[in-house]
GUNU-510370 format. One record per residue: residue number from 1; residue in three letters; x, y, z of N, C-alpha, C, O, CB in turn. Coordinates in nm, 4 decimals, padded with zeros to 6 digits, always signed. Glycine has a CB too. Layout:
residues N
<node seq="NUM" type="Ala" n_x="X" n_y="Y" n_z="Z" ca_x="X" ca_y="Y" ca_z="Z" c_x="X" c_y="Y" c_z="Z" o_x="X" o_y="Y" o_z="Z" cb_x="X" cb_y="Y" cb_z="Z"/>
...
//
This chain:
residues 66
<node seq="1" type="Glu" n_x="-01.5137" n_y="-00.8132" n_z="-03.9303" ca_x="-01.4627" ca_y="-00.7256" ca_z="-03.8230" c_x="-01.3130" c_y="-00.7002" c_z="-03.8420" o_x="-01.2401" o_y="-00.7857" o_z="-03.8923" cb_x="-01.4891" cb_y="-00.7889" cb_z="-03.6829"/>
<node seq="2" type="Asp" n_x="-01.2689" n_y="-00.5817" n_z="-03.8011" ca_x="-01.1310" ca_y="-00.5394" ca_z="-03.8273" c_x="-01.0267" c_y="-00.6270" c_z="-03.7586" o_x="-00.9259" o_y="-00.6639" o_z="-03.8188" cb_x="-01.1125" cb_y="-00.3968" cb_z="-03.7833"/>
<node seq="3" type="Trp" n_x="-01.0516" n_y="-00.6595" n_z="-03.6333" ca_x="-00.9468" ca_y="-00.7279" ca_z="-03.5562" c_x="-00.9170" c_y="-00.8676" c_z="-03.6098" o_x="-00.8097" o_y="-00.9217" o_z="-03.5829" cb_x="-00.9876" cb_y="-00.7374" cb_z="-03.4100"/>
<node seq="4" type="Val" n_x="-01.0098" n_y="-00.9270" n_z="-03.6853" ca_x="-00.9861" ca_y="-01.0591" ca_z="-03.7450" c_x="-00.8795" c_y="-01.0487" c_z="-03.8529" o_x="-00.7997" o_y="-01.1408" o_z="-03.8704" cb_x="-01.1168" cb_y="-01.1175" cb_z="-03.8040"/>
<node seq="5" type="Gln" n_x="-00.8775" n_y="-00.9354" n_z="-03.9267" ca_x="-00.7867" ca_y="-00.9172" ca_z="-04.0391" c_x="-00.6463" c_y="-00.8713" c_z="-03.9969" o_x="-00.5562" o_y="-00.8670" o_z="-04.0807" cb_x="-00.8456" cb_y="-00.8174" cb_z="-04.1351"/>
<node seq="6" type="Leu" n_x="-00.6260" n_y="-00.8372" n_z="-03.8696" ca_x="-00.4946" ca_y="-00.7916" ca_z="-03.8255" c_x="-00.3942" c_y="-00.9067" c_z="-03.8333" o_x="-00.4298" o_y="-01.0225" o_z="-03.8114" cb_x="-00.5017" cb_y="-00.7353" cb_z="-03.6814"/>
<node seq="7" type="Pro" n_x="-00.2685" n_y="-00.8741" n_z="-03.8646" ca_x="-00.1658" ca_y="-00.9781" ca_z="-03.8699" c_x="-00.1507" c_y="-01.0460" c_z="-03.7339" o_x="-00.1663" o_y="-00.9830" o_z="-03.6293" cb_x="-00.0311" cb_y="-00.9186" cb_z="-03.9149"/>
<node seq="8" type="Ala" n_x="-00.1200" n_y="-01.1752" n_z="-03.7374" ca_x="-00.1058" ca_y="-01.2537" ca_z="-03.6149" c_x="+00.0061" c_y="-01.1988" c_z="-03.5257" o_x="-00.0040" o_y="-01.2011" o_z="-03.4031" cb_x="-00.0782" cb_y="-01.4005" cb_z="-03.6493"/>
<node seq="9" type="Glu" n_x="+00.1117" n_y="-01.1501" n_z="-03.5890" ca_x="+00.2271" ca_y="-01.0963" ca_z="-03.5149" c_x="+00.1851" c_y="-00.9778" c_z="-03.4278" o_x="+00.2175" o_y="-00.9715" o_z="-03.3092" cb_x="+00.3393" cb_y="-01.0530" cb_z="-03.6128"/>
<node seq="10" type="Trp" n_x="+00.1115" n_y="-00.8831" n_z="-03.4896" ca_x="+00.0651" ca_y="-00.7645" ca_z="-03.4168" c_x="-00.0288" c_y="-00.8076" c_z="-03.3039" o_x="-00.0255" o_y="-00.7525" o_z="-03.1939" cb_x="-00.0068" cb_y="-00.6645" cb_z="-03.5131"/>
<node seq="11" type="Tyr" n_x="-00.1122" n_y="-00.9069" n_z="-03.3337" ca_x="-00.2079" ca_y="-00.9583" ca_z="-03.2362" c_x="-00.1346" c_y="-01.0156" c_z="-03.1147" o_x="-00.1741" o_y="-00.9922" o_z="-03.0005" cb_x="-00.2980" cb_y="-01.0659" cb_z="-03.3004"/>
<node seq="12" type="Met" n_x="-00.0262" n_y="-01.0917" n_z="-03.1411" ca_x="+00.0535" ca_y="-01.1498" ca_z="-03.0331" c_x="+00.1203" c_y="-01.0402" c_z="-02.9508" o_x="+00.1239" o_y="-01.0466" o_z="-02.8279" cb_x="+00.1596" cb_y="-01.2458" cb_z="-03.0899"/>
<node seq="13" type="Lys" n_x="+00.1733" n_y="-00.9393" n_z="-03.0203" ca_x="+00.2351" ca_y="-00.8253" ca_z="-02.9508" c_x="+00.1339" c_y="-00.7575" c_z="-02.8588" o_x="+00.1653" o_y="-00.7214" o_z="-02.7454" cb_x="+00.2913" cb_y="-00.7231" cb_z="-03.0528"/>
<node seq="14" type="Thr" n_x="+00.0125" n_y="-00.7412" n_z="-02.9097" ca_x="-00.0934" ca_y="-00.6770" ca_z="-02.8315" c_x="-00.1243" c_y="-00.7595" c_z="-02.7065" o_x="-00.1372" o_y="-00.7058" o_z="-02.5965" cb_x="-00.2210" cb_y="-00.6589" cb_z="-02.9172"/>
<node seq="15" type="Ile" n_x="-00.1358" n_y="-00.8908" n_z="-02.7259" ca_x="-00.1629" ca_y="-00.9792" ca_z="-02.6118" c_x="-00.0502" c_y="-00.9678" c_z="-02.5092" o_x="-00.0751" o_y="-00.9537" o_z="-02.3895" cb_x="-00.1789" cb_y="-01.1266" cb_z="-02.6587"/>
<node seq="16" type="Lys" n_x="+00.0755" n_y="-00.9741" n_z="-02.5583" ca_x="+00.1904" ca_y="-00.9618" ca_z="-02.4677" c_x="+00.1880" c_y="-00.8271" c_z="-02.3957" o_x="+00.2137" o_y="-00.8186" o_z="-02.2756" cb_x="+00.3230" cb_y="-00.9780" cb_z="-02.5457"/>
<node seq="17" type="Gly" n_x="+00.1564" n_y="-00.7222" n_z="-02.4719" ca_x="+00.1497" ca_y="-00.5879" ca_z="-02.4146" c_x="+00.0439" c_y="-00.5789" c_z="-02.3056" o_x="+00.0670" o_y="-00.5226" o_z="-02.1986" cb_x="+00.1208" cb_y="-00.4855" cb_z="-02.5233"/>
<node seq="18" type="Glu" n_x="-00.0721" n_y="-00.6355" n_z="-02.3351" ca_x="-00.1811" ca_y="-00.6311" ca_z="-02.2367" c_x="-00.1473" c_y="-00.7120" c_z="-02.1126" o_x="-00.1791" o_y="-00.6723" o_z="-02.0005" cb_x="-00.3108" cb_y="-00.6832" cb_z="-02.2985"/>
<node seq="19" type="Leu" n_x="-00.0820" n_y="-00.8269" n_z="-02.1340" ca_x="-00.0420" ca_y="-00.9099" ca_z="-02.0201" c_x="+00.0606" c_y="-00.8359" c_z="-01.9345" o_x="+00.0533" o_y="-00.8367" o_z="-01.8116" cb_x="+00.0157" cb_y="-01.0450" cb_z="-02.0686"/>
<node seq="20" type="Ala" n_x="+00.1573" n_y="-00.7713" n_z="-02.0028" ca_x="+00.2595" ca_y="-00.6942" ca_z="-01.9310" c_x="+00.1944" c_y="-00.5814" c_z="-01.8521" o_x="+00.2267" o_y="-00.5593" o_z="-01.7354" cb_x="+00.3644" cb_y="-00.6371" cb_z="-02.0293"/>
<node seq="21" type="Thr" n_x="+00.1023" n_y="-00.5101" n_z="-01.9169" ca_x="+00.0318" ca_y="-00.3995" ca_z="-01.8510" c_x="-00.0464" c_y="-00.4506" c_z="-01.7304" o_x="-00.0453" o_y="-00.3899" o_z="-01.6233" cb_x="-00.0634" cb_y="-00.3285" cb_z="-01.9503"/>
<node seq="22" type="Ala" n_x="-00.1147" n_y="-00.5642" n_z="-01.7503" ca_x="-00.1931" ca_y="-00.6223" ca_z="-01.6411" c_x="-00.1012" c_y="-00.6608" c_z="-01.5254" o_x="-00.1333" o_y="-00.6380" o_z="-01.4087" cb_x="-00.2727" cb_y="-00.7458" cb_z="-01.6903"/>
<node seq="23" type="Phe" n_x="+00.0137" n_y="-00.7197" n_z="-01.5597" ca_x="+00.1097" ca_y="-00.7620" ca_z="-01.4569" c_x="+00.1631" c_y="-00.6415" c_z="-01.3810" o_x="+00.1666" o_y="-00.6401" o_z="-01.2579" cb_x="+00.2264" cb_y="-00.8408" cb_z="-01.5201"/>
<node seq="24" type="Ile" n_x="+00.2053" n_y="-00.5386" n_z="-01.4580" ca_x="+00.2583" ca_y="-00.4166" ca_z="-01.3953" c_x="+00.1506" c_y="-00.3518" c_z="-01.3101" o_x="+00.1771" o_y="-00.3051" o_z="-01.1993" cb_x="+00.3096" cb_y="-00.3167" cb_z="-01.5024"/>
<node seq="25" type="Gly" n_x="+00.0271" n_y="-00.3493" n_z="-01.3637" ca_x="-00.0853" ca_y="-00.2911" ca_z="-01.2900" c_x="-00.1064" c_y="-00.3609" c_z="-01.1573" o_x="-00.1225" o_y="-00.2957" o_z="-01.0541" cb_x="-00.2128" cb_y="-00.2982" cb_z="-01.3727"/>
<node seq="26" type="Asp" n_x="-00.1065" n_y="-00.4945" n_z="-01.1594" ca_x="-00.1227" ca_y="-00.5728" ca_z="-01.0367" c_x="-00.0084" c_y="-00.5432" c_z="-00.9405" o_x="-00.0288" o_y="-00.5287" o_z="-00.8200" cb_x="-00.1286" cb_y="-00.7241" cb_z="-01.0683"/>
<node seq="27" type="His" n_x="+00.1126" n_y="-00.5345" n_z="-00.9962" ca_x="+00.2320" ca_y="-00.5123" ca_z="-00.9140" c_x="+00.2225" c_y="-00.3777" c_z="-00.8432" o_x="+00.2494" o_y="-00.3671" o_z="-00.7236" cb_x="+00.3602" cb_y="-00.5187" cb_z="-01.0004"/>
<node seq="28" type="Val" n_x="+00.1840" n_y="-00.2751" n_z="-00.9189" ca_x="+00.1703" ca_y="-00.1400" ca_z="-00.8625" c_x="+00.0611" c_y="-00.1392" c_z="-00.7566" o_x="+00.0754" o_y="-00.0782" o_z="-00.6506" cb_x="+00.1383" cb_y="-00.0363" cb_z="-00.9736"/>
<node seq="29" type="Gln" n_x="-00.0491" n_y="-00.2090" n_z="-00.7876" ca_x="-00.1616" ca_y="-00.2151" ca_z="-00.6939" c_x="-00.1170" c_y="-00.2807" c_z="-00.5630" o_x="-00.1526" o_y="-00.2349" o_z="-00.4544" cb_x="-00.2806" cb_y="-00.2933" cb_z="-00.7560"/>
<node seq="30" type="Thr" n_x="-00.0386" n_y="-00.3889" n_z="-00.5745" ca_x="+00.0129" ca_y="-00.4591" ca_z="-00.4568" c_x="+00.1030" c_y="-00.3659" c_z="-00.3763" o_x="+00.0926" o_y="-00.3588" o_z="-00.2539" cb_x="+00.0904" cb_y="-00.5871" cb_z="-00.4982"/>
<node seq="31" type="Leu" n_x="+00.1917" n_y="-00.2942" n_z="-00.4463" ca_x="+00.2810" ca_y="-00.1991" ca_z="-00.3793" c_x="+00.2011" c_y="-00.0919" c_z="-00.3053" o_x="+00.2299" o_y="-00.0599" o_z="-00.1900" cb_x="+00.3758" cb_y="-00.1334" cb_z="-00.4812"/>
<node seq="32" type="Leu" n_x="+00.0999" n_y="-00.0368" n_z="-00.3739" ca_x="+00.0161" ca_y="+00.0661" ca_z="-00.3119" c_x="-00.0554" c_y="+00.0118" c_z="-00.1897" o_x="-00.0612" o_y="+00.0772" o_z="-00.0856" cb_x="-00.0858" cb_y="+00.1201" cb_z="-00.4122"/>
<node seq="33" type="Trp" n_x="-00.1103" n_y="-00.1099" n_z="-00.2033" ca_x="-00.1833" ca_y="-00.1732" ca_z="-00.0933" c_x="-00.0902" c_y="-00.1934" c_z="+00.0260" o_x="-00.1266" o_y="-00.1643" o_z="+00.1399" cb_x="-00.2441" cb_y="-00.3085" cb_z="-00.1383"/>
<node seq="34" type="Asn" n_x="+00.0324" n_y="-00.2444" n_z="-00.0018" ca_x="+00.1318" ca_y="-00.2632" ca_z="+00.1047" c_x="+00.1642" c_y="-00.1297" c_z="+00.1712" o_x="+00.1789" o_y="-00.1229" o_z="+00.2932" cb_x="+00.2609" cb_y="-00.3276" cb_z="+00.0483"/>
<node seq="35" type="Phe" n_x="+00.1752" n_y="-00.0241" n_z="+00.0915" ca_x="+00.2053" ca_y="+00.1090" ca_z="+00.1437" c_x="+00.0931" c_y="+00.1566" c_z="+00.2361" o_x="+00.1183" o_y="+00.2120" o_z="+00.3430" cb_x="+00.2258" cb_y="+00.2093" cb_z="+00.0281"/>
<node seq="36" type="Val" n_x="-00.0308" n_y="+00.1339" n_z="+00.1931" ca_x="-00.1471" ca_y="+00.1745" ca_z="+00.2732" c_x="-00.1468" c_y="+00.1006" c_z="+00.4065" o_x="-00.1661" o_y="+00.1612" o_z="+00.5119" cb_x="-00.2794" cb_y="+00.1471" cb_z="+00.1968"/>
<node seq="37" type="Ile" n_x="-00.1245" n_y="-00.0316" n_z="+00.4012" ca_x="-00.1215" ca_y="-00.1132" ca_z="+00.5240" c_x="-00.0084" c_y="-00.0648" c_z="+00.6146" o_x="-00.0262" o_y="-00.0496" o_z="+00.7355" cb_x="-00.1033" cb_y="-00.2652" cb_z="+00.4901"/>
<node seq="38" type="Phe" n_x="+00.1096" n_y="-00.0405" n_z="+00.5537" ca_x="+00.2262" ca_y="+00.0061" ca_z="+00.6284" c_x="+00.1962" c_y="+00.1394" c_z="+00.6977" o_x="+00.2278" o_y="+00.1576" o_z="+00.8153" cb_x="+00.3478" cb_y="+00.0206" cb_z="+00.5346"/>
<node seq="39" type="Thr" n_x="+00.1349" n_y="+00.2323" n_z="+00.6234" ca_x="+00.1015" ca_y="+00.3642" ca_z="+00.6773" c_x="+00.0034" c_y="+00.3516" c_z="+00.7933" o_x="+00.0204" o_y="+00.4146" o_z="+00.8977" cb_x="+00.0424" cb_y="+00.4542" cb_z="+00.5674"/>
<node seq="40" type="Cys" n_x="-00.1004" n_y="+00.2685" n_z="+00.7735" ca_x="-00.1995" ca_y="+00.2491" ca_z="+00.8798" c_x="-00.1362" c_y="+00.1877" c_z="+01.0034" o_x="-00.1665" o_y="+00.2270" o_z="+01.1161" cb_x="-00.3141" cb_y="+00.1606" cb_z="+00.8308"/>
<node seq="41" type="Thr" n_x="-00.0478" n_y="+00.0907" n_z="+00.9813" ca_x="+00.0219" ca_y="+00.0260" ca_z="+01.0932" c_x="+00.1060" c_y="+00.1282" c_z="+01.1682" o_x="+00.1024" o_y="+00.1355" o_z="+01.2910" cb_x="+00.1109" cb_y="-00.0904" cb_z="+01.0430"/>
<node seq="42" type="Leu" n_x="+00.1819" n_y="+00.2071" n_z="+01.0926" ca_x="+00.2637" ca_y="+00.3126" ca_z="+01.1539" c_x="+00.1762" c_y="+00.4072" c_z="+01.2353" o_x="+00.2090" o_y="+00.4421" o_z="+01.3487" cb_x="+00.3413" cb_y="+00.3914" cb_z="+01.0458"/>
<node seq="43" type="Tyr" n_x="+00.0636" n_y="+00.4483" n_z="+01.1753" ca_x="-00.0278" ca_y="+00.5405" ca_z="+01.2422" c_x="-00.0743" c_y="+00.4823" c_z="+01.3752" o_x="-00.0741" o_y="+00.5510" o_z="+01.4774" cb_x="-00.1486" cb_y="+00.5716" cb_z="+01.1524"/>
<node seq="44" type="His" n_x="-00.1144" n_y="+00.3546" n_z="+01.3731" ca_x="-00.1630" ca_y="+00.2906" ca_z="+01.4959" c_x="-00.0514" c_y="+00.2792" c_z="+01.5987" o_x="-00.0737" o_y="+00.3012" o_z="+01.7177" cb_x="-00.2208" cb_y="+00.1514" cb_z="+01.4652"/>
<node seq="45" type="Val" n_x="+00.0701" n_y="+00.2443" n_z="+01.5524" ca_x="+00.1842" ca_y="+00.2338" ca_z="+01.6437" c_x="+00.2082" c_y="+00.3689" c_z="+01.7100" o_x="+00.2230" o_y="+00.3772" o_z="+01.8319" cb_x="+00.3119" cb_y="+00.1861" cb_z="+01.5686"/>
<node seq="46" type="Phe" n_x="+00.2121" n_y="+00.4761" n_z="+01.6279" ca_x="+00.2379" ca_y="+00.6096" ca_z="+01.6827" c_x="+00.1248" c_y="+00.6550" c_z="+01.7738" o_x="+00.1481" o_y="+00.7212" o_z="+01.8750" cb_x="+00.2572" cb_y="+00.7106" cb_z="+01.5698"/>
<node seq="47" type="Glu" n_x="+00.0022" n_y="+00.6191" n_z="+01.7373" ca_x="-00.1141" ca_y="+00.6542" ca_z="+01.8178" c_x="-00.1009" c_y="+00.5901" c_z="+01.9561" o_x="-00.1183" o_y="+00.6566" o_z="+02.0582" cb_x="-00.2456" cb_y="+00.6088" cb_z="+01.7479"/>
<node seq="48" type="Asn" n_x="-00.0701" n_y="+00.4613" n_z="+01.9581" ca_x="-00.0526" ca_y="+00.3898" ca_z="+02.0848" c_x="+00.0682" c_y="+00.4423" c_z="+02.1603" o_x="+00.0668" o_y="+00.4525" o_z="+02.2829" cb_x="-00.0378" cb_y="+00.2394" cb_z="+02.0602"/>
<node seq="49" type="Tyr" n_x="+00.1750" n_y="+00.4762" n_z="+02.0839" ca_x="+00.2973" ca_y="+00.5292" ca_z="+02.1422" c_x="+00.2675" c_y="+00.6598" c_z="+02.2157" o_x="+00.3137" o_y="+00.6803" o_z="+02.3280" cb_x="+00.4045" cb_y="+00.5512" cb_z="+02.0333"/>
<node seq="50" type="Ser" n_x="+00.1901" n_y="+00.7480" n_z="+02.1519" ca_x="+00.1574" ca_y="+00.8768" ca_z="+02.2139" c_x="+00.0703" c_y="+00.8554" c_z="+02.3381" o_x="+00.0828" o_y="+00.9287" o_z="+02.4362" cb_x="+00.0851" cb_y="+00.9694" cb_z="+02.1126"/>
<node seq="51" type="Ile" n_x="-00.0181" n_y="+00.7548" n_z="+02.3337" ca_x="-00.1011" ca_y="+00.7227" ca_z="+02.4515" c_x="-00.0100" c_y="+00.6798" c_z="+02.5666" o_x="-00.0268" o_y="+00.7235" o_z="+02.6804" cb_x="-00.2055" cb_y="+00.6095" cb_z="+02.4183"/>
<node seq="52" type="Val" n_x="+00.0863" n_y="+00.5936" n_z="+02.5348" ca_x="+00.1814" ca_y="+00.5464" ca_z="+02.6368" c_x="+00.2598" c_y="+00.6638" c_z="+02.6939" o_x="+00.2774" o_y="+00.6744" o_z="+02.8153" cb_x="+00.2784" cb_y="+00.4413" cb_z="+02.5772"/>
<node seq="53" type="Ile" n_x="+00.3076" n_y="+00.7533" n_z="+02.6046" ca_x="+00.3841" ca_y="+00.8710" ca_z="+02.6502" c_x="+00.2977" c_y="+00.9570" c_z="+02.7431" o_x="+00.3427" o_y="+00.9991" o_z="+02.8496" cb_x="+00.4334" cb_y="+00.9556" cb_z="+02.5283"/>
<node seq="54" type="Arg" n_x="+00.1724" n_y="+00.9827" n_z="+02.7011" ca_x="+00.0826" ca_y="+01.0628" ca_z="+02.7838" c_x="+00.0627" c_y="+00.9962" c_z="+02.9198" o_x="+00.0638" o_y="+01.0622" o_z="+03.0237" cb_x="-00.0532" cb_y="+01.0828" cb_z="+02.7131"/>
<node seq="55" type="Trp" n_x="+00.0445" n_y="+00.8650" n_z="+02.9168" ca_x="+00.0234" ca_y="+00.7898" ca_z="+03.0408" c_x="+00.1459" c_y="+00.8028" c_z="+03.1312" o_x="+00.1334" o_y="+00.8202" o_z="+03.2524" cb_x="-00.0059" cb_y="+00.6403" cb_z="+03.0103"/>
<node seq="56" type="Leu" n_x="+00.2667" n_y="+00.7941" n_z="+03.0694" ca_x="+00.3908" ca_y="+00.8079" ca_z="+03.1462" c_x="+00.4028" c_y="+00.9467" c_z="+03.2066" o_x="+00.4444" o_y="+00.9613" o_z="+03.3216" cb_x="+00.5121" cb_y="+00.7791" cb_z="+03.0576"/>
<node seq="57" type="Ile" n_x="+00.3662" n_y="+01.0501" n_z="+03.1289" ca_x="+00.3730" ca_y="+01.1880" ca_z="+03.1791" c_x="+00.2786" c_y="+01.2036" c_z="+03.2986" o_x="+00.3160" o_y="+01.2594" o_z="+03.4018" cb_x="+00.3366" cb_y="+01.2902" cb_z="+03.0665"/>
<node seq="58" type="Val" n_x="+00.1566" n_y="+01.1539" n_z="+03.2831" ca_x="+00.0581" ca_y="+01.1602" ca_z="+03.3921" c_x="+00.1125" c_y="+01.0850" c_z="+03.5139" o_x="+00.1025" o_y="+01.1317" o_z="+03.6274" cb_x="-00.0796" cb_y="+01.1001" cb_z="+03.3471"/>
<node seq="59" type="Phe" n_x="+00.1698" n_y="+00.9684" n_z="+03.4876" ca_x="+00.2260" ca_y="+00.8862" ca_z="+03.5958" c_x="+00.3372" c_y="+00.9625" c_z="+03.6686" o_x="+00.3434" o_y="+00.9631" o_z="+03.7915" cb_x="+00.2806" cb_y="+00.7520" cb_z="+03.5397"/>
<node seq="60" type="Glu" n_x="+00.4255" n_y="+01.0272" n_z="+03.5897" ca_x="+00.5344" ca_y="+01.1062" ca_z="+03.6491" c_x="+00.4794" c_y="+01.2211" c_z="+03.7320" o_x="+00.5262" o_y="+01.2461" o_z="+03.8431" cb_x="+00.6277" cb_y="+01.1606" cb_z="+03.5398"/>
<node seq="61" type="Glu" n_x="+00.3806" n_y="+01.2906" n_z="+03.6786" ca_x="+00.3195" ca_y="+01.4024" ca_z="+03.7507" c_x="+00.2606" c_y="+01.3539" c_z="+03.8827" o_x="+00.2729" o_y="+01.4200" o_z="+03.9858" cb_x="+00.2103" cb_y="+01.4700" cb_z="+03.6646"/>
<node seq="62" type="Asn" n_x="+00.1971" n_y="+01.2387" n_z="+03.8778" ca_x="+00.1403" ca_y="+01.1808" ca_z="+03.9994" c_x="+00.2504" c_y="+01.1462" c_z="+04.0997" o_x="+00.2330" o_y="+01.1606" o_z="+04.2207" cb_x="+00.0578" cb_y="+01.0555" cb_z="+03.9656"/>
<node seq="63" type="Leu" n_x="+00.3637" n_y="+01.1003" n_z="+04.0469" ca_x="+00.4766" ca_y="+01.0699" ca_z="+04.1340" c_x="+00.5244" c_y="+01.1968" c_z="+04.2041" o_x="+00.5537" o_y="+01.1965" o_z="+04.3236" cb_x="+00.5919" cb_y="+01.0057" cb_z="+04.0537"/>
<node seq="64" type="Tyr" n_x="+00.5314" n_y="+01.3059" n_z="+04.1264" ca_x="+00.5756" ca_y="+01.4328" ca_z="+04.1849" c_x="+00.4764" c_y="+01.4811" c_z="+04.2906" o_x="+00.5149" o_y="+01.5370" o_z="+04.3933" cb_x="+00.5927" cb_y="+01.5398" cb_z="+04.0752"/>
<node seq="65" type="Ile" n_x="+00.3478" n_y="+01.4583" n_z="+04.2631" ca_x="+00.2451" ca_y="+01.4992" ca_z="+04.3593" c_x="+00.2625" c_y="+01.4203" c_z="+04.4884" o_x="+00.2527" o_y="+01.4750" o_z="+04.5982" cb_x="+00.1024" cb_y="+01.4781" cb_z="+04.3011"/>
<node seq="66" type="Trp" n_x="+00.2885" n_y="+01.2907" n_z="+04.4731" ca_x="+00.3089" ca_y="+01.2091" ca_z="+04.5936" c_x="+00.4354" c_y="+01.2551" c_z="+04.6651" o_x="+00.4713" o_y="+01.1998" o_z="+04.7691" cb_x="+00.3183" cb_y="+01.0574" cb_z="+04.5579"/>
//
């Protein structure tokens, strides 16, 4: 098989390269995952915030009615 005959140096470089790629890949994946969680959290905060605002507006309108 071809890969057996490759020089050990190139083989080590390949292993290092793959490890680096795997590490970077994991890092990017973690960043993306954190971004997704952050976005969802923001969305929920704003969603609840708008509910509170609507509730306050309704409350104010009721105050004016009274």
